[in-house]
C-alpha positions in Angstrom: -19.0 -68.9 -9.1 -16.1 -66.7 -7.7 -15.7 -63.5 -5.9 -17.3 -61.8 -8.9 -20.7 -63.9 -8.9 -21.5 -65.3 -12.2 -18.7 -63.5 -14.1 -15.1 -63.6 -14.3 -13.1 -60.4 -13.6 -12.6 -60.0 -17.4 -16.2 -60.4 -18.1 -17.2 -58.0 -15.2 -15.0 -55.3 -16.7 -16.1 -56.0 -20.1 -19.9 -55.7 -19.4 -19.5 -53.0 -17.0 -18.0 -50.6 -19.7 -20.6 -51.9 -22.2 -23.6 -51.2 -19.8 -22.2 -47.8 -18.9 -21.9 -47.0 -22.7 -25.4 -48.0 -23.0 -26.7 -45.9 -19.8 -24.8 -42.7 -21.0 -26.2 -43.1 -24.6 -29.7 -42.9 -22.8 -29.3 -40.6 -20.2 -26.8 -38.2 -21.8 -25.5 -37.4 -18.1 -22.6 -38.9 -16.4 -24.2 -38.8 -13.0 -27.6 -40.3 -14.2 -25.6 -42.7 -16.5 -23.8 -44.1 -13.2 -27.1 -44.6 -11.5 -28.6 -46.5 -14.4 -25.5 -48.7 -14.7 -25.7 -49.7 -11.2 -29.4 -50.8 -11.5 -28.6 -52.6 -14.7 -25.6 -54.7 -13.0 -28.1 -55.4 -10.1 -30.8 -56.6 -12.3 -28.4 -58.6 -14.2 -26.7 -60.4 -11.4 -30.2 -61.2 -10.0 -31.2 -62.8 -13.3 -28.2 -65.2 -13.1 -28.6 -66.3 -9.6 -31.3 -68.9 -10.4 -28.9 -70.8 -12.4 -30.7 -71.0 -15.8 -28.8 -71.4 -19.0 -28.3 -68.3 -21.1 -27.3 -69.3 -24.6 -26.5 -65.7 -26.1 -24.9 -63.6 -23.0 -24.6 -60.6 -25.5 -28.1 -60.7 -26.1 -29.3 -61.2 -22.6 -27.3 -58.3 -21.4 -28.9 -56.1 -24.2 -32.4 -57.4 -22.9 -31.7 -56.6 -19.3 -30.3 -53.3 -20.4 -33.5 -52.3 -22.3 -35.8 -53.9 -19.5 -34.1 -52.0 -16.7 -34.0 -48.8 -18.8 -37.9 -49.0 -19.4 -38.4 -49.4 -15.6 -36.0 -46.5 -14.7 -37.6 -44.1 -17.1 -41.1 -44.9 -16.0 -39.9 -44.5 -12.4 -38.3 -41.3 -13.1 -40.6 -39.9 -15.7 -41.6 -37.1 -13.5 -38.2 -35.9 -13.8 -37.8 -36.6 -17.8 -39.1 -35.0 -20.7 -38.4 -38.2 -22.7 -40.4 -39.8 -25.3 -38.3 -42.9 -26.0 -39.8 -46.1 -24.1 -38.8 -49.1 -26.0 -41.4 -51.7 -26.2 -40.8 -55.2 -25.3 -42.9 -57.0 -27.7 -39.8 -57.7 -30.0 -38.4 -60.1 -27.3 -38.0 -63.5 -28.1 -39.9 -66.2 -26.2 -36.8 -67.2 -24.1 -36.4 -63.8 -22.9 -40.0 -63.2 -22.2 -39.8 -66.4 -20.1 -36.6 -65.2 -18.2 -38.2 -61.8 -17.5 -41.3 -63.3 -16.2 -39.1 -65.6 -13.9 -37.5 -62.5 -12.5 -41.0 -60.8 -11.9 -42.0 -64.1 -10.0 -38.9 -64.3 -8.1 -39.4 -60.7 -6.8 -43.0 -61.6 -6.2 -42.0 -64.6 -4.0 -39.4 -62.6 -2.3 -41.9 -59.9 -1.3 -44.3 -62.5 0.0 -41.5 -63.9 2.4 -41.2 -60.5 3.8 -44.9 -60.5 5.0 -45.8 -61.4 8.5 -46.9 -64.8 9.5 -50.8 -64.1 9.2 -50.4 -62.3 5.8 -48.2 -65.0 4.5 -50.6 -67.6 5.6 -53.6 -65.9 4.1 -51.7 -65.1 0.9 -50.7 -68.8 0.4 -54.0 -70.1 1.0 -56.0 -67.6 -1.0 -53.8 -67.4 -4.1 -51.7 -70.7 -4.3 -54.0 -73.1 -2.7 -57.1 -71.5 -4.2 -59.1 -71.3 -0.8 -62.1 -69.2 -0.5 -62.6 -66.4 2.0 -64.8 -68.5 3.7 -62.5 -71.4 3.8 -59.6 -69.3 5.3 -61.9 -67.8 7.8 -62.9 -71.0 9.3 -59.4 -72.2 9.6 -58.0 -69.2 11.2 -61.2 -68.6 13.2 -61.7 -65.1 11.9 -64.3 -63.1 10.5 -64.8 -63.3 6.7 -64.8 -59.4 6.8 -61.3 -59.5 8.6 -59.9 -61.9 6.1 -61.0 -59.5 3.3 -59.3 -56.7 5.2 -56.2 -58.5 5.3 -56.2 -59.5 1.6 -56.6 -55.8 0.7 -53.7 -54.9 3.0 -51.5 -57.6 1.3 -52.4 -56.4 -2.1 -51.5 -53.0 -1.4 -48.1 -54.0 0.3 -47.2 -56.1 -2.6 -47.9 -53.4 -5.1 -46.1 -51.0 -3.5 -43.1 -53.2 -3.0 -43.2 -54.2 -6.6 -43.5 -50.6 -7.7 -40.6 -49.3 -5.5 -37.1 -50.1 -6.6 -35.5 -52.2 -4.0 -32.7 -50.7 -2.1 -30.1 -53.1 -0.4 -29.6 -52.4 3.2 -26.0 -52.8 4.4 -27.1 -55.4 7.0 -28.2 -57.7 4.2 -24.8 -58.0 2.6 -22.5 -57.2 5.3 -24.1 -58.6 8.5 -22.5 -57.4 11.9 -21.0 -59.6 14.4 -21.7 -59.3 18.0 -19.5 -60.1 21.0 -22.1 -61.1 23.6 -21.5 -61.8 27.6 -23.6 -61.0 30.6 -23.2 -59.6 34.0 -25.2 -61.3 36.7 -26.4 -64.8 36.8 -26.9 -66.5 33.6 -30.1 -68.9 32.8 -30.0 -72.4 33.1 -29.0 -72.9 29.5 -26.2 -70.4 29.6 -28.7 -67.5 28.4 -28.0 -64.9 27.2 -24.9 -66.3 25.5 -26.8 -69.2 24.1 -29.4 -67.0 22.2 -26.5 -65.5 20.0 -25.2 -68.5 18.4 -26.5 -67.3 14.9 -25.5 -64.1 12.9 -29.3 -63.4 12.3 -30.0 -63.0 15.9 -27.1 -60.5 16.4 -28.4 -58.6 13.3 -32.1 -58.6 14.4 -31.1 -56.8 17.5 -28.8 -54.5 15.6 -31.6 -53.5 13.1 -33.8 -52.4 15.7 -31.4 -50.9 18.4 -32.0 -47.1 17.3 -35.2 -47.3 15.8 -38.5 -49.7 16.6 -39.4 -51.7 13.5 -42.3 -54.2 12.4 -41.1 -57.8 11.5 -41.7 -56.9 7.9 -39.4 -54.3 8.2 -36.8 -56.1 9.8 -36.9 -58.8 7.2 -36.5 -56.4 4.4 -33.6 -54.5 6.2 -32.0 -57.7 6.7 -32.9 -59.3 3.3 -34.3 -62.6 5.0 -37.7 -64.0 5.0 -40.1 -62.8 7.9 -40.5 -66.3 9.2 -36.9 -66.5 10.2 -37.1 -63.2 12.0 -40.3 -64.6 13.8 -38.3 -67.6 15.0 -35.6 -65.5 16.4 -38.2 -63.1 18.2 -39.6 -66.2 20.2 -36.6 -66.6 22.3 -35.6 -62.8 22.3 -39.1 -61.7 23.5 -39.1 -64.8 26.0 -36.3 -62.9 28.1 -37.3 -59.5 27.2 -34.2 -58.8 25.2 -36.5 -57.7 22.6 -39.8 -55.8 23.7 -42.9 -54.4 21.8 -42.6 -50.7 22.0 -45.8 -49.9 20.1 -48.3 -52.2 18.3 -46.5 -54.4 16.0 -43.1 -52.4 16.4 -40.3 -53.8 18.4 -36.9 -52.7 19.8 -34.0 -54.1 21.3 -34.0 -53.9 25.2 -30.2 -54.0 25.8 -27.2 -51.8 25.2 -24.9 -52.4 22.3 -21.5 -51.0 22.3 -20.0 -49.3 19.3 -16.3 -48.4 18.5 -17.1 -44.7 19.6 -18.2 -45.8 22.8 -15.2 -48.2 23.3 -13.0 -45.2 22.3 -14.5 -42.7 25.0 -14.6 -45.2 27.5 -11.0 -46.5 26.9 -9.6 -42.9 26.9 -11.4 -42.3 30.3 -9.7 -45.2 31.9 -6.2 -44.7 30.5 -6.5 -41.3 32.1 -7.8 -42.7 35.3 -5.2 -45.3 35.5 -2.5 -42.7 35.2 -3.9 -40.8 38.1 -4.6 -43.5 40.5 -2.4 -46.6 39.7 0.7 -45.6 41.8 -1.4 -44.5 44.7 -3.4 -47.9 44.7 0.0 -49.7 44.4 1.2 -48.0 47.6 -2.0 -48.5 49.5 -1.8 -52.5 48.8 1.8 -52.8 48.8 2.3 -50.9 52.2 -0.4 -53.3 53.6 1.3 -56.4 52.5 2.9 -57.2 56.0 -0.2 -56.5 57.7 -2.0 -58.6 55.7 0.5 -61.5 55.8 0.4 -61.3 59.5 -3.2 -62.5 59.5 -1.8 -66.1 58.7 -3.7 -66.9 55.7 -2.7 -69.8 53.5 -0.7 -68.6 50.8 1.3 -65.9 52.8 4.3 -67.5 52.0 4.0 -66.6 48.5 6.4 -64.1 46.9 5.4 -60.2 47.1 5.1 -60.5 43.4 2.8 -63.3 43.5 0.5 -61.9 46.2 0.3 -58.4 44.5 -1.3 -60.0 41.3 -4.0 -61.1 43.4 -4.5 -58.6 46.1 -4.0 -55.7 43.9 -6.9 -56.4 41.6 -9.0 -57.8 44.5 -8.4 -54.6 46.6 -9.8 -52.3 43.5 -12.8 -54.5 42.9 -13.8 -54.9 46.6 -13.3 -51.1 47.2 -14.8 -50.0 44.2 -18.0 -52.2 45.1 -17.8 -51.1 48.6 -18.1 -47.3 47.3 -21.4 -48.2 45.9 -24.3 -48.1 48.5 -25.7 -51.7 48.8 -29.4 -50.4 48.6 -28.5 -48.5 45.5 -26.8 -51.7 44.2 -29.7 -53.9 45.0 -32.3 -51.7 43.6 -30.6 -51.4 40.2 -29.8 -55.3 39.9 -31.3 -57.3 37.2 -34.8 -58.7 37.8 -35.3 -62.4 37.2 -36.0 -63.1 33.6 -38.6 -65.6 32.0 -35.6 -67.9 31.2 -34.6 -68.1 34.9 -31.6 -65.8 34.5 -30.8 -62.6 36.5 -28.4 -60.7 34.1 -28.0 -57.9 31.8 -26.5 -58.4 28.3 -22.9 -57.2 27.6 -22.9 -56.6 24.0 -20.4 -55.0 21.6 -19.9 -54.8 17.8 -16.9 -56.8 16.6 -14.7 -54.8 14.3 -11.7 -55.5 12.1 -8.2 -55.3 13.7 -7.8 -52.6 11.1 -10.7 -50.5 12.5 -9.6 -51.0 16.1 -6.2 -49.8 15.4 -7.5 -46.7 13.4 -10.3 -45.6 15.5 -8.8 -46.5 18.9 -6.4 -44.3 20.5 -3.2 -46.0 22.1 -4.7 -49.2 20.9 -1.9 -51.3 22.1 -2.4 -50.2 25.7 -6.3 -50.1 25.8 -6.6 -53.4 24.2 -5.3 -54.8 27.6 -8.3 -53.5 29.4 -10.4 -56.3 27.8 -11.5 -59.2 30.2 -13.4 -62.5 30.0 -14.9 -61.9 33.2 -14.7 -61.2 36.8 -16.1 -64.6 38.2 -17.4 -64.8 41.8 -18.3 -68.3 43.1 -19.6 -70.0 46.3 -22.2 -70.9 48.5 -23.3 -70.2 52.1 -20.0 -71.5 53.5 -17.3 -70.4 51.0 -16.7 -67.8 48.3 -14.2 -67.0 45.9 -13.3 -64.7 43.0 -11.2 -65.3 39.8 -10.4 -62.7 37.2 -9.8 -63.6 33.6 -7.5 -60.8 31.9 -4.9 -60.1 29.5 -2.2 -61.4 31.8 -4.0 -64.6 32.5 -4.1 -65.5 28.6 -7.5 -64.3 28.0 -8.8 -67.9 28.3 -11.7 -69.2 30.1 -10.4 -71.0 33.1 -13.1 -73.4 34.7 -13.6 -72.0 38.3 -16.7 -73.4 40.0 -17.9 -73.8 43.4 -16.7 -77.5 43.4 -12.9 -75.9 43.0 -13.8 -73.9 46.3 -14.8 -77.0 48.2 -11.8 -79.2 46.9 -9.4 -76.4 47.9 -11.1 -76.0 51.5 -10.5 -79.7 51.8 -6.8 -79.5 50.8 -6.5 -76.7 53.2 -7.8 -79.0 55.9 -5.2 -81.7 55.0 -2.6 -79.0 55.4 -3.8 -78.1 58.8 -4.3 -81.6 60.3 -1.1 -83.1 58.3 -3.2 -86.1 57.8 -2.3 -89.1 55.5 -4.0 -88.7 52.0 -6.5 -91.5 51.1 -7.4 -92.2 47.5 -10.2 -89.6 47.5 -7.7 -87.0 48.9 -5.1 -87.9 46.2 -7.8 -87.4 43.3 -8.7 -84.0 44.8 -5.1 -82.9 45.2 -4.5 -84.0 41.6 -7.1 -81.7 40.3 -5.9 -78.9 42.2 -2.3 -79.3 41.3 -3.4 -79.2 37.6 -5.3 -75.9 38.3 -2.1 -74.6 40.1 -4.1 -74.0 43.3 -1.8 -76.2 45.2 1.6 -77.7 45.2 3.1 -81.1 46.4 7.0 -81.3 47.0 8.5 -84.3 48.8 4.9 -85.0 50.3 4.5 -81.5 51.6 1.0 -80.0 50.5 1.1 -76.3 50.2 -1.6 -73.8 49.1 -0.4 -71.6 46.0 -3.4 -69.1 46.1 -4.5 -66.7 49.0 -7.1 -68.6 51.1 -8.7 -66.9 54.0 -10.7 -68.0 57.1 -13.8 -65.9 57.7 -12.0 -63.8 60.3 -8.7 -63.2 58.2 -10.8 -62.1 55.2 -12.9 -59.8 57.3 -9.5 -58.5 58.6 -8.2 -58.1 55.0 -11.1 -56.1 54.0 -10.7 -53.8 57.2 -7.1 -53.1 56.2 -7.7 -52.2 52.8 -10.6 -50.1 53.7 -8.7 -48.1 56.1 -5.9 -47.6 53.7 -8.2 -46.6 50.8 -10.3 -44.2 53.1 -7.0 -42.5 54.3 -5.9 -41.7 50.7 -9.2 -40.4 49.7 -9.3 -43.3 47.0 -12.7 -44.5 48.0 -14.4 -41.4 46.9 -12.3 -41.5 43.6 -13.5 -45.0 42.9 -17.0 -43.9 43.6 -16.6 -41.1 40.9 -15.7 -43.7 38.3 -19.3 -45.1 38.6 -20.7 -41.7 38.5 -18.7 -40.9 35.2 -19.7 -44.4 33.7 -23.3 -43.5 34.3 -23.1 -40.2 32.8 -21.4 -41.5 29.5 -23.9 -44.5 29.2 -26.9 -42.2 29.6 -25.4 -39.9 27.1 -25.1 -42.6 24.4 -28.0 -45.0 25.2 -31.1 -44.8 22.9 -33.8 -42.5 24.6 -36.0 -45.7 25.3 -33.3 -47.6 27.1 -34.5 -48.3 31.0 -32.3 -46.3 33.6 -32.1 -49.6 35.5 -30.3 -51.0 32.6 -28.1 -48.0 32.3 -27.1 -47.9 35.9 -26.1 -51.7 36.4 -24.2 -51.6 33.1 -22.3 -48.4 34.4 -21.5 -50.3 37.6 -20.1 -53.0 35.8 -18.2 -50.8 33.3 -16.6 -49.1 36.1 -14.7 -52.3 36.9 -12.6 -51.8 33.9 -10.5 -49.7 36.3 -9.1 -52.8 37.7 -7.4 -53.8 34.4 -6.4 -50.3 33.4 -4.6 -50.1 36.6 -2.8 -53.5 36.0 -1.9 -52.5 32.5 -0.2 -49.2 33.8 1.8 -51.0 36.5 3.1 -53.6 34.1 4.0 -51.0 31.6 5.9 -49.0 33.9 7.6 -51.8 35.6 6.0 -51.6 38.9 4.6 -55.2 38.3 6.3 -58.0 36.8 4.7 -60.2 34.1 3.6 -63.4 35.3 5.0 -66.7 34.2 3.2 -69.5 32.5 2.9 -71.4 35.7 1.6 -68.4 37.5 -1.1 -67.6 34.9 -3.0 -70.8 35.8 -4.0 -69.3 39.1 -3.4 -65.6 38.5 -5.9 -63.3 40.4 -7.6 -66.1 42.4 -8.6 -65.5 46.0 -11.0 -67.8 48.1 -12.5 -67.3 51.7 -14.6 -69.2 54.2 -17.9 -67.3 54.8 -18.2 -68.6 58.4 
């Protein structure tokens, strides 16, 4: 089988013309002939998928043409005044058997779409020949309830077989989701671990704008209900999918489309052009005062320090502009899987679509981030930002790294000899780019602040940002993101979800400003060695 299914390209062209000629001769109207041709081709394709040998393809194509024409005419009879309905009594035995198989395959497909209870009752009653009484005993339901379910099953199957099946785009062109999180993940890396399969993503997309039943989802995706039910177990456990009404389900997190990305990116490009140089002045003019605090790493070049202090200042002052009570009130609640997060999900498009639909794509693509990672315990804290300029990789950055660096700083301050354990710690930190060792002299290569020094750093930045009116401008970014997300979110999306997402979306200003400063030459690009430690800052909490 090749890209054209069971046919070669030449065969497909040949039979397409033949089928269209048949359809045109029957309908005498080009538009109707095109509709009929599509149905014939689809029926023909399905008939060949089971792999059965066709001795005479010409005869089989003619059979499918007549068979589909009969169904088409019956379906459209209220629109047609047509007396020709070819009887199928002349079909040979092989053709009859193949057509019977098509109907059986269709019936099996429809049964697969049924909900778990309806599937089980159907299989027990029709396939295992169990009585209503036996099924009722096994399922611990009243016999009248079983009879009612059988009636519902018959009605569903009758309607499904009578209606010409339409193919939803998701069934043959599934969508990929890029999924991350904001907040604290679950113990098994939830929610990211939930989205290892394409099916999970498309279940959530199918019910994003409209609540559907499991059967409706299965039909929309062209997959058995059993697979959908299996996905639902994990998604409902963490409230990523909820039951909005009896038997109807909807996605309970926001999914970004390219139109939302375009609107948001245009906004941040404009904001960066407005704010970047002023923010640069706030930080660069404070550099001597910050250095004077005596933090480890103060000896680093202005270029190296700005790559950490600029994004840190924007991030810190943006969050400071948001009232702590407001932030706490809208932070994620703990989920059943143990995490406290919201899902960051966006549809993945082709590079061609991004370039076509996103203005200034080469600029705004650099706003992407692999995360602003905060780590620490009650003694030490740190932040590291993954960005376009750090290589868009995932650099391991854990609390243990902070503890290791604190130990290295103690060695620097004490000038003590390094034991074997110290050497092991130092080796790990050198590999990460956090320290250097030259001629036996250990040096910190990322800004490391004591509690008082960090407190002073925040005070210096706060004063500069307040004096310039930048704090209020950063606060406005959150308000604007909240307005945008409220406008595009489905009406049933909880406001708490919208607000917390808006807070996190607002942090894009960090990377938009960095892009502007590098594009205009104010901030030189980091070299490969600097990328290891880029935008990493650590502080003691006491």
